[in-house]
C-alpha positions in Angstrom: 37.7 -37.6 1.8 41.0 -36.0 0.9 43.8 -36.9 -1.5 46.8 -38.3 0.4 49.1 -39.7 -2.2 49.5 -41.9 -5.3 49.4 -41.6 -9.0 46.4 -42.7 -11.1 48.9 -43.8 -13.9 50.0 -46.6 -11.5 46.7 -48.5 -11.3 45.0 -51.8 -11.9 44.2 -52.6 -15.5 40.4 -52.3 -14.7 40.7 -48.7 -13.8 40.8 -46.0 -16.5 41.0 -43.0 -14.1 39.8 -41.5 -10.9 37.5 -38.5 -10.6 35.2 -36.9 -8.0 31.5 -36.6 -8.7 28.4 -35.6 -6.8 26.2 -38.6 -5.8 23.7 -37.9 -8.5 26.5 -37.6 -11.2 28.0 -40.8 -10.0 24.7 -42.6 -10.2 24.3 -41.5 -13.8 27.7 -42.8 -14.7 27.7 -46.2 -13.1 27.4 -49.2 -15.5 26.5 -52.0 -13.1 23.1 -52.4 -11.3 24.8 -53.6 -8.1 27.1 -50.6 -8.0 24.0 -48.3 -8.4 22.2 -50.1 -5.6 25.1 -49.6 -3.2 25.4 -45.9 -4.0 21.7 -45.4 -3.8 21.7 -47.0 -0.3 24.6 -44.8 0.7 22.8 -41.7 -0.6 19.7 -42.7 1.5 21.7 -43.2 4.6 23.5 -39.8 4.1 20.1 -38.1 3.6 18.9 -39.5 6.9 21.8 -38.0 8.9 
């Protein structure tokens, strides 16, 4: 993925910021179990490629 455009200051009230993380860093930062399950599934699929 590459940045195309936009400004993180013009975002939805639910978003505090936007950052890039490795998959493992992202997994450690996620608050919700469902979000972790989705990212774990994506990680498994990427590992299989």
